[in-house]
Backbone as CSV, one residue per row, in Angstrom:
resi,resn,N_x,N_y,N_z,CA_x,CA_y,CA_z,C_x,C_y,C_z
1,UNK,160.827,136.956,112.538,160.750,136.033,113.445,161.582,136.743,114.794
2,UNK,161.565,138.006,114.615,161.890,138.907,115.814,161.161,138.638,116.764
3,UNK,161.788,137.958,118.359,160.790,138.054,119.463,160.177,136.376,119.356
4,UNK,161.030,135.544,118.455,160.179,133.980,118.802,160.939,133.369,119.716
5,UNK,161.130,132.300,120.609,161.457,131.683,121.301,161.228,130.332,120.774
6,UNK,162.608,129.483,120.382,162.793,128.139,120.313,162.579,127.749,121.327
7,UNK,161.867,126.356,121.354,162.207,125.091,122.451,162.224,123.862,121.784
8,UNK,162.207,122.962,122.256,162.602,121.880,121.934,161.698,121.420,120.774
9,UNK,160.630,121.416,120.783,159.662,121.225,119.561,158.804,122.184,119.154
10,UNK,158.242,123.189,119.854,157.548,124.250,119.550,157.918,125.326,119.654
11,UNK,157.846,126.190,118.552,157.678,127.278,118.231,156.969,128.276,118.684
12,UNK,157.608,129.369,120.000,156.106,130.297,119.789,156.127,131.237,118.780
13,UNK,155.388,131.435,118.517,154.568,132.492,117.254,153.332,133.266,117.391
14,UNK,153.169,133.763,116.259,151.713,134.209,116.206,151.022,134.487,114.937
15,UNK,151.349,133.037,114.092,150.984,133.609,112.752,149.867,132.675,112.898
16,UNK,149.154,133.010,111.551,147.578,132.388,110.970,147.403,130.750,111.725
17,UNK,148.610,130.157,111.046,148.944,128.608,111.426,148.726,128.332,113.434
18,UNK,149.443,129.231,113.576,149.609,128.895,115.530,148.086,129.336,115.869
19,UNK,147.489,130.120,115.715,146.185,130.632,116.065,145.185,129.566,115.703
20,UNK,145.254,128.674,115.138,144.079,127.396,114.504,143.751,127.324,115.442
21,UNK,142.717,126.245,115.593,142.477,125.542,117.044,143.432,123.904,116.413
22,UNK,143.484,123.444,117.710,144.543,122.254,117.683,143.639,121.531,117.030
23,UNK,142.610,120.932,117.435,141.886,119.818,116.959,141.722,120.044,114.830
24,UNK,141.946,120.815,114.439,141.822,121.729,112.880,142.754,120.923,112.440
25,UNK,144.412,121.402,113.017,145.342,121.163,112.603,145.953,119.761,112.842
26,UNK,145.442,119.418,113.884,145.651,117.437,113.930,144.637,116.814,112.872
27,UNK,143.515,117.192,112.548,142.950,116.677,111.461,143.545,117.107,109.962
28,UNK,143.763,117.979,109.434,144.676,118.828,108.627,145.952,117.897,108.113
29,UNK,146.561,118.097,109.221,147.819,116.869,109.308,147.882,115.494,108.414
30,UNK,146.744,115.068,109.469,146.172,113.693,109.016,146.017,113.306,107.578
31,UNK,145.174,114.487,107.203,143.881,114.387,105.901,145.084,114.578,104.953
32,UNK,146.234,115.521,105.456,147.413,115.668,104.238,148.529,114.701,104.308
33,UNK,148.878,113.602,105.483,149.512,112.615,104.960,148.447,111.412,104.519
34,UNK,147.521,111.229,104.150,146.776,110.382,103.849,146.773,110.741,102.025
35,UNK,146.905,111.387,102.389,146.671,112.037,100.610,148.371,111.709,100.047
36,UNK,148.980,112.087,100.835,150.565,111.508,100.409,150.460,110.130,100.035
37,UNK,150.147,109.316,101.261,150.662,107.825,101.363,149.429,106.935,99.706
38,UNK,148.467,107.777,99.665,147.692,107.525,98.576,148.219,107.522,97.250
39,UNK,149.359,108.473,97.195,149.858,108.755,95.761,150.236,108.028,95.175
40,UNK,150.105,107.445,94.193,151.153,106.541,93.409,152.815,106.948,93.722
41,UNK,153.681,106.025,93.692,154.803,106.278,93.308,155.398,106.785,92.402
42,UNK,154.652,106.516,91.274,155.549,106.901,89.754,155.348,108.604,89.691
43,UNK,153.888,108.655,90.331,153.880,110.076,89.970,154.740,111.074,90.347
44,UNK,155.788,111.301,89.957,156.601,112.293,90.519,156.416,113.513,90.359
45,UNK,155.588,114.181,89.941,154.802,115.663,89.768,154.402,115.923,90.712
46,UNK,152.870,114.651,91.205,152.353,115.086,92.033,152.965,115.401,93.786
47,UNK,153.866,114.666,93.650,155.262,114.416,95.166,155.999,115.476,95.138
48,UNK,156.280,116.345,93.687,156.205,118.002,93.920,155.165,118.880,94.603
49,UNK,154.116,118.451,94.010,153.190,119.348,94.460,152.804,119.470,96.216
50,UNK,153.160,118.328,96.732,152.925,117.951,98.209,153.878,118.747,98.740
51,UNK,155.115,118.837,98.069,156.144,119.158,98.761,155.970,120.543,98.501
52,UNK,155.722,121.268,97.444,155.362,122.377,97.210,154.187,123.226,98.416
53,UNK,152.933,122.424,98.978,152.431,122.704,99.544,152.718,122.927,101.364
54,UNK,153.753,121.873,101.175,154.176,121.802,102.549,155.220,123.141,102.756
55,UNK,156.006,123.360,101.741,156.817,124.465,102.287,155.908,125.626,102.223
56,UNK,155.349,125.700,101.871,154.465,127.115,101.900,154.162,127.193,103.098
57,UNK,153.091,126.002,103.658,152.937,125.983,104.977,153.814,126.213,106.000
58,UNK,154.850,125.574,105.983,156.363,126.455,106.542,156.664,127.497,106.506
59,UNK,156.311,128.113,105.664,156.342,129.547,105.422,155.452,130.358,105.642
60,UNK,154.370,129.969,105.545,153.368,130.593,105.774,152.911,130.635,107.502
61,UNK,153.246,129.753,108.083,153.256,129.483,110.065,154.755,130.149,110.251
62,UNK,155.522,131.140,109.677,157.053,131.781,110.343,157.882,130.426,110.897
63,UNK,157.969,129.678,110.258,158.795,128.841,110.990,160.031,128.797,110.661
64,UNK,161.334,128.654,110.895,162.639,128.242,110.735,163.290,127.501,109.599
65,UNK,163.341,127.165,108.551,163.436,126.256,107.780,164.691,125.708,108.071
66,UNK,165.561,125.734,108.830,166.786,125.161,109.530,166.230,124.305,111.023
67,UNK,165.174,124.599,111.862,164.700,124.214,112.722,163.850,123.096,112.308
68,UNK,163.149,123.560,111.299,162.193,122.354,110.520,162.864,121.060,109.827
69,UNK,164.150,121.659,109.338,165.176,120.299,108.847,165.944,119.648,109.952
70,UNK,165.934,120.698,110.970,166.856,119.346,112.467,165.807,118.799,112.759
71,UNK,164.838,118.983,113.265,163.616,118.202,113.581,163.224,116.684,112.796
72,UNK,163.752,117.249,111.711,163.200,116.084,110.598,164.623,114.947,110.028
73,UNK,165.408,115.185,110.792,166.372,114.403,111.476,165.878,113.392,111.948
74,UNK,165.016,112.684,112.572,164.495,111.950,112.894,164.226,110.798,112.433
75,UNK,163.928,111.105,111.106,163.476,110.015,109.781,164.940,109.655,108.996
76,UNK,166.108,109.571,109.981,167.507,109.423,109.259,167.553,107.526,109.566
77,UNK,166.797,106.890,110.100,167.214,105.643,110.568,166.165,104.890,109.288
78,UNK,165.418,105.375,108.688,164.489,104.864,107.491,165.272,105.615,106.534
79,UNK,165.637,106.422,106.187,166.567,106.899,104.904,167.373,105.799,104.545
80,UNK,168.281,105.622,106.211,169.103,104.356,105.846,168.828,103.045,105.175
81,UNK,167.353,102.779,105.992,167.042,101.604,105.203,166.851,101.667,103.722
82,UNK,166.069,102.915,102.947,165.941,103.094,101.865,167.199,103.286,100.636
83,UNK,168.021,103.936,101.494,169.430,103.804,100.870,169.876,102.173,100.025
84,UNK,169.472,101.574,101.384,169.869,100.133,100.923,168.859,99.237,100.172
85,UNK,167.742,99.792,99.552,167.025,99.025,98.947,167.161,98.665,97.800
86,UNK,167.860,99.469,97.105,168.641,99.253,95.522,169.533,98.084,95.691
87,UNK,170.139,98.241,96.557,171.342,96.898,96.204,170.647,95.291,96.717
88,UNK,169.488,95.590,98.010,169.169,94.395,98.185,168.073,94.005,97.451
89,UNK,167.183,94.667,97.384,165.940,94.160,96.231,166.409,93.705,95.029
90,UNK,165.444,92.658,94.440,165.456,91.827,93.284,164.815,92.475,92.027
91,UNK,164.197,91.530,91.432,163.962,91.765,90.287,164.617,92.384,89.145
92,UNK,164.458,93.084,87.964,165.527,93.566,86.730,166.348,94.224,87.399
93,UNK,167.665,94.695,86.992,168.668,95.449,87.564,168.715,96.498,86.590
94,UNK,169.194,98.134,86.537,169.638,98.570,86.117,171.151,99.301,86.446
95,UNK,172.011,100.184,85.257,172.614,100.423,85.976,172.994,102.039,86.452
96,UNK,173.157,102.458,87.375,173.519,103.647,87.932,174.508,104.319,88.265
97,UNK,175.067,104.813,87.529,176.548,105.511,87.993,177.153,104.470,87.772
98,UNK,177.474,103.322,87.017,178.564,102.311,87.176,177.817,101.156,87.889
99,UNK,176.931,101.282,88.702,176.559,100.150,89.904,174.925,99.691,89.216
100,UNK,175.116,98.432,89.132,173.951,97.489,88.885,172.724,97.745,90.261
101,UNK,171.823,98.520,90.108,170.958,98.358,91.386,169.455,97.705,90.639
102,UNK,168.822,97.008,91.827,167.265,97.155,91.761,166.283,98.009,91.153
103,UNK,165.906,97.850,90.077,164.470,98.690,89.967,163.940,99.262,90.682
104,UNK,163.136,97.635,91.425,162.108,97.762,92.129,162.978,98.374,93.400
105,UNK,163.842,98.099,93.563,164.492,98.814,94.709,164.800,100.150,94.856
106,UNK,164.780,100.598,93.890,164.866,102.427,93.744,163.513,103.045,93.548
107,UNK,162.875,102.422,93.351,160.637,102.710,93.317,160.613,102.622,94.926
108,UNK,161.133,101.632,95.755,161.152,101.464,96.968,161.496,102.611,97.813
109,UNK,162.680,102.442,97.753,163.722,103.378,98.272,163.006,104.889,97.812
110,UNK,162.643,105.388,96.886,162.082,106.689,96.866,160.544,107.485,97.791
111,UNK,159.747,105.527,97.029,158.533,105.671,98.116,158.886,106.068,99.365
112,UNK,159.394,105.116,100.021,159.587,105.488,101.329,160.334,107.142,101.638
113,UNK,161.068,107.613,101.158,162.054,108.688,100.947,160.806,109.808,100.822
114,UNK,160.108,109.653,99.705,159.171,110.849,99.758,158.000,110.919,100.213
115,UNK,157.433,109.845,100.794,156.235,109.847,101.621,156.744,110.158,103.186
116,UNK,157.741,109.496,103.560,158.170,109.734,104.798,158.517,110.998,105.320
117,UNK,159.204,111.624,104.358,159.913,112.971,104.252,158.805,113.765,104.183
118,UNK,157.764,113.965,103.469,156.486,114.895,103.868,155.860,114.575,104.825
119,UNK,155.457,113.109,105.252,155.036,112.892,106.933,155.450,113.372,107.635
120,UNK,156.759,113.719,107.980,157.464,113.970,108.677,157.437,115.232,108.770
121,UNK,157.789,116.019,107.839,157.366,117.489,107.604,156.524,118.004,108.284
122,UNK,155.151,116.840,107.833,153.632,117.680,108.658,153.441,117.853,109.700
123,UNK,154.134,116.409,110.282,154.394,116.316,111.655,155.103,117.519,112.484
124,UNK,156.312,117.608,111.944,156.938,118.859,112.608,156.147,120.010,112.708
125,UNK,155.607,120.157,111.400,154.643,121.801,111.299,153.777,121.828,112.622
126,UNK,153.207,120.446,112.531,152.333,120.628,113.739,152.553,120.702,114.849
127,UNK,153.306,119.773,115.873,154.212,120.460,116.823,155.132,121.582,116.995
128,UNK,155.316,122.167,115.982,156.333,123.320,116.092,155.089,124.640,116.132
129,UNK,153.741,124.432,116.002,152.866,125.425,115.702,151.937,125.308,117.011
130,UNK,152.108,124.387,117.916,150.752,123.808,118.295,151.499,123.262,120.328
131,UNK,151.529,123.327,120.995,151.924,122.915,122.051,151.512,121.661,122.627
132,UNK,151.800,120.593,122.983,151.708,119.145,123.463,150.506,119.313,124.321
133,UNK,150.369,120.090,125.407,148.733,120.512,125.591,147.716,121.003,124.928
134,UNK,147.708,121.193,124.107,147.034,121.908,122.971,146.376,120.861,122.198
135,UNK,147.481,119.898,121.576,147.076,118.764,120.607,146.395,117.911,121.857
136,UNK,146.849,117.320,122.650,146.180,116.429,123.781,144.593,116.882,123.841
137,UNK,144.401,118.462,124.222,143.243,118.758,124.444,142.437,118.797,122.908
138,UNK,143.029,119.040,121.459,141.946,118.767,120.435,142.183,117.252,120.405
139,UNK,142.954,116.500,120.706,142.635,115.071,120.349,141.197,114.644,121.453
140,UNK,140.708,115.374,122.266,140.001,115.380,123.255,138.919,115.551,122.579
141,UNK,139.047,116.975,122.257,137.718,117.275,121.188,137.269,116.597,120.352
142,UNK,138.075,115.859,119.471,137.770,114.889,118.230,137.387,113.399,119.047
143,UNK,137.313,113.285,120.336,136.708,111.902,120.713,137.409,111.366,120.569
144,UNK,138.681,111.047,120.418,139.641,110.374,120.776,139.583,109.535,122.458
145,UNK,139.561,108.439,122.926,139.539,107.994,124.190,140.433,108.771,125.170
146,UNK,139.156,109.246,126.438,140.217,109.818,127.560,141.467,109.192,128.195
147,UNK,141.385,107.638,128.269,142.556,106.988,128.705,143.621,107.432,127.870
148,UNK,143.673,106.896,126.398,145.087,107.588,125.892,145.440,108.917,125.748
149,UNK,144.523,109.952,125.788,145.371,111.039,125.705,145.747,111.501,127.271
150,UNK,145.254,110.662,128.368,145.613,111.381,129.823,146.603,110.170,130.058
151,UNK,147.000,109.349,129.513,148.623,108.443,129.719,149.468,109.266,128.589
152,UNK,149.098,109.449,127.315,150.375,110.184,126.513,150.631,111.650,127.401
153,UNK,149.280,112.437,127.611,149.829,113.616,129.045,150.419,113.379,129.900
154,UNK,150.581,112.710,130.624,151.575,112.181,131.738,153.015,111.761,131.119
155,UNK,152.673,110.773,130.401,154.203,110.556,129.575,154.958,111.520,129.114
156,UNK,154.428,112.361,128.543,155.079,113.560,128.101,155.675,114.712,129.422
157,UNK,154.725,114.985,130.128,155.236,115.556,131.251,156.283,115.097,131.859
158,UNK,156.247,113.383,132.269,157.493,112.825,133.156,158.331,112.618,132.329
159,UNK,158.703,112.826,130.916,160.074,113.131,130.157,161.264,113.868,130.829
160,UNK,160.486,114.814,130.716,161.567,116.264,131.395,161.761,115.942,132.457
161,UNK,161.033,115.296,133.498,161.565,114.823,134.987,162.349,114.106,135.068
162,UNK,162.164,112.645,134.058,163.053,112.057,133.989,164.681,111.917,133.809
163,UNK,164.500,113.067,132.656,165.664,113.293,131.991,166.655,114.491,133.185
164,UNK,165.725,115.131,133.714,166.579,115.704,135.117,166.997,114.885,135.806
165,UNK,166.266,113.991,136.058,166.762,113.232,137.312,168.300,112.269,136.543
166,UNK,168.096,111.928,135.289,168.524,111.271,134.706,170.614,112.283,134.927
167,UNK,170.493,113.371,134.635,171.357,114.362,134.511,171.899,114.983,135.953
168,UNK,171.099,114.670,136.545,171.415,114.818,138.114,172.193,113.324,138.505
169,UNK,171.651,111.923,138.137,172.309,110.994,138.555,174.032,111.142,137.793
170,UNK,174.177,111.461,136.597,175.619,111.035,135.558,176.226,112.196,136.480
171,UNK,175.852,113.654,136.829,176.619,114.756,137.571,177.161,114.204,138.588
172,UNK,176.230,112.845,139.792,176.818,112.335,140.625,177.478,111.388,140.366
173,UNK,177.689,110.736,139.759,178.553,109.598,139.206,179.650,110.009,138.713
174,UNK,179.623,111.201,138.086,180.965,111.846,137.489,181.923,112.424,138.556
175,UNK,181.418,113.227,139.650,181.734,113.791,140.736,182.318,112.467,141.630
176,UNK,181.882,111.538,141.469,182.546,110.545,142.358,183.472,109.673,142.021
177,UNK,183.849,110.419,140.694,185.376,109.997,139.630,185.103,108.752,138.806
178,UNK,183.666,108.903,138.341,183.079,107.235,137.437,182.586,108.207,136.341
179,UNK,182.732,107.653,135.390,183.007,107.915,133.752,182.944,106.712,132.867
180,UNK,181.868,106.049,132.834,181.428,105.180,132.172,181.629,105.250,130.630
181,UNK,182.295,104.915,130.348,182.918,104.129,128.370,182.719,103.529,128.140
182,UNK,183.043,102.110,128.744,183.905,100.661,128.410,182.655,100.083,128.664
183,UNK,182.657,98.941,128.052,181.185,97.673,128.156,181.736,97.217,129.747
184,UNK,182.624,97.048,130.513,183.096,96.556,131.576,182.443,97.078,133.177
185,UNK,182.290,98.451,132.248,181.896,99.711,133.166,180.671,99.783,133.429
186,UNK,179.828,98.608,132.994,178.438,99.033,132.900,177.275,98.506,133.998
187,UNK,178.228,98.248,134.818,177.561,97.381,136.178,177.032,98.887,137.140
188,UNK,178.175,99.698,137.570,177.220,100.799,137.991,176.380,101.522,136.962
189,UNK,176.219,101.650,135.795,175.415,102.278,135.157,173.800,101.644,135.187
190,UNK,174.168,99.931,134.896,172.880,99.404,135.249,172.098,99.888,137.079
191,UNK,173.209,99.777,137.844,172.530,100.113,138.986,171.915,101.464,139.130
192,UNK,172.549,102.511,138.699,172.169,103.903,138.557,170.989,103.928,137.286
193,UNK,171.028,103.051,136.565,169.209,102.920,135.658,168.476,102.394,136.784
194,UNK,168.434,101.177,137.485,167.646,100.493,138.364,167.087,101.535,139.663
195,UNK,167.914,102.205,140.101,167.587,103.890,140.932,166.754,104.473,140.308
196,UNK,166.929,104.743,139.346,166.514,106.197,138.879,164.827,105.657,138.216
197,UNK,164.607,104.398,138.290,163.654,103.546,138.000,162.833,103.919,138.836
198,UNK,163.398,103.541,140.418,162.887,103.402,141.246,161.924,104.662,141.984
199,UNK,163.033,105.798,142.029,162.991,107.058,142.137,161.647,107.857,141.243
200,UNK,161.535,107.567,139.987,160.807,107.598,139.299,159.486,107.046,139.363
201,UNK,159.309,106.136,139.908,158.141,105.324,140.044,157.442,106.071,141.951
202,UNK,158.426,106.151,142.586,157.767,106.491,143.814,157.324,107.917,143.870
203,UNK,157.955,108.800,142.626,157.662,110.257,142.867,156.045,109.924,142.091
204,UNK,155.953,109.198,140.873,154.648,109.779,140.163,153.504,108.901,140.991
205,UNK,153.649,107.809,142.099,152.979,107.311,143.055,152.298,108.784,144.179
206,UNK,153.685,109.229,144.396,153.359,110.305,145.458,152.645,111.754,144.177
207,UNK,152.800,111.995,143.225,152.091,113.093,142.543,150.781,112.286,142.373
208,UNK,150.296,111.097,141.849,149.533,110.916,142.093,148.420,110.702,143.206
209,UNK,148.870,110.127,144.325,147.978,110.487,145.545,147.844,112.425,145.707
210,UNK,149.045,112.792,145.139,148.870,114.289,145.717,147.039,114.845,144.663
211,UNK,146.984,114.483,143.336,146.365,114.780,142.546,144.795,114.334,142.775
212,UNK,144.574,113.018,143.179,143.347,112.576,143.926,143.216,113.474,145.481
213,UNK,143.720,113.890,146.086,143.724,114.469,147.433,142.852,115.949,146.981
214,UNK,143.404,116.234,145.617,143.089,117.612,145.371,141.712,117.142,144.444
215,UNK,141.042,116.336,144.179,139.868,116.052,143.369,140.011,115.468,142.083
216,UNK,141.477,115.124,141.474,141.558,114.148,140.170,140.481,112.922,139.985
217,UNK,139.911,113.163,138.741,138.434,112.145,138.565,139.073,111.728,137.339
218,UNK,140.555,111.814,137.106,140.584,110.812,135.684,140.927,112.054,134.504
219,UNK,140.128,113.050,134.635,140.879,114.179,133.469,141.039,115.332,134.132
220,UNK,141.838,116.076,133.049,142.261,117.279,133.612,141.579,118.350,133.382
221,UNK,141.597,119.707,134.148,140.791,120.549,133.920,141.201,121.534,132.465
222,UNK,139.762,121.998,131.766,139.793,122.480,130.410,140.469,123.738,130.882
223,UNK,141.544,124.565,130.211,141.386,125.575,130.878,140.729,126.740,129.270
224,UNK,140.977,126.231,128.698,140.719,126.667,127.122,139.288,126.155,126.623
225,UNK,138.556,126.740,126.461,137.144,125.845,126.098,137.001,126.542,124.471
226,UNK,137.934,127.387,123.885,137.239,127.848,122.334,137.427,126.581,121.635
227,UNK,135.998,126.342,121.025,135.698,125.700,119.755,136.536,126.072,118.527
228,UNK,136.534,124.748,117.641,137.030,126.004,116.152,135.482,126.350,115.458
229,UNK,136.176,127.134,114.882,134.995,128.097,113.845,135.271,127.486,112.438
230,UNK,133.981,127.750,111.720,133.880,127.382,110.539,134.721,127.485,109.866
231,UNK,134.928,128.689,109.687,136.257,129.546,109.261,137.575,128.614,109.035
232,UNK,137.928,128.250,110.324,138.828,127.532,110.426,139.114,126.414,109.856
233,UNK,137.782,125.605,110.026,138.051,124.135,109.229,138.090,124.210,107.522
234,UNK,137.192,125.388,107.083,137.216,126.113,105.717,138.520,126.155,105.646
235,UNK,139.225,127.114,105.733,141.241,127.244,105.749,141.761,126.244,106.378
236,UNK,141.716,125.707,106.997,143.028,124.770,107.135,142.509,122.892,106.387
237,UNK,141.464,122.852,106.257,141.021,121.329,105.401,141.326,122.060,103.781
238,UNK,141.573,122.841,103.395,141.679,123.130,101.897,143.154,122.755,101.084
239,UNK,144.191,122.505,102.162,145.002,122.609,101.556,145.084,121.109,101.266
240,UNK,145.101,120.125,102.801,144.633,118.423,102.549,143.619,118.103,101.450
241,UNK,142.687,118.812,101.556,141.621,118.637,99.923,142.341,118.531,98.491
242,UNK,143.026,119.318,98.543,143.463,120.108,97.262,145.090,118.551,97.062
243,UNK,145.572,118.103,97.868,146.032,116.954,98.373,145.622,115.846,97.736
244,UNK,143.997,115.629,98.378,143.492,114.107,98.057,143.287,114.348,96.224
245,UNK,142.798,115.871,95.727,142.524,115.937,94.619,143.950,115.504,93.470
246,UNK,144.762,116.116,93.912,145.787,115.525,93.299,146.365,114.293,93.430
247,UNK,146.238,113.171,94.359,146.901,111.848,94.590,145.367,111.211,93.958
248,UNK,143.875,111.487,93.310,143.136,111.353,92.693,143.107,111.112,91.439
249,UNK,143.878,112.422,90.837,144.452,112.532,89.258,146.030,111.695,88.910
250,UNK,146.307,111.723,90.066,147.773,110.432,89.920,147.270,109.570,89.603
251,UNK,146.371,108.789,90.760,145.803,107.254,90.482,145.492,106.925,89.289
252,UNK,144.752,107.950,88.894,143.434,108.183,87.628,144.492,107.858,86.166
253,UNK,145.698,108.820,86.514,146.300,108.918,85.699,147.695,107.968,85.592
254,UNK,147.627,107.063,86.677,148.855,106.248,86.266,148.265,104.684,85.634
């Protein structure tokens, strides 16, 4: 991983996974998630195989496991909900470590944890090996409505702008001796949030007018016209198709 640069979501690299066309990776990720979701929750062996496939792809993409693990922390709220299910669920109860818990709740918690973790892991691999503009180009090539990809593109571009504006606003407030920490100090925070909204809206209007004056017609110029080759589709879809076979075997055997 020498020479690799870590960004918020993307890991710059030159692995075979990085070099795949974005539309191929999007379809492969969605197909893998569908196979995982279709797997019966009782088929523990099938989830072990799915997890092995995901770990293999992470290694093949030369992604740091620590980086992937940190990005997967987004599922913590769902984990907290899943942990509560054995205690809140109904039906027959069994004793686990001296505590009576719901059997159906245990299966439900396992179902959420297993499928959620694998799905989030696959999503992290996608965004870690594919930059956001490339994902949007891939969605365009997959005939996703252009309106959706355009809105998503502008939203993603403006997130960093809004974050920088927020940091400057907080710095200005702190330099004037205001560091809100308590509920009764929420007034200035609300005022600054309103000012931030107005400034962001005005900036968006100026940017849009500038784009129109430069010939913007609702579509962004395509700087990369390379299309996915058949070998890329075959290589990328091999894993999710195998996942589907494992899910089918688990369904038949359940």
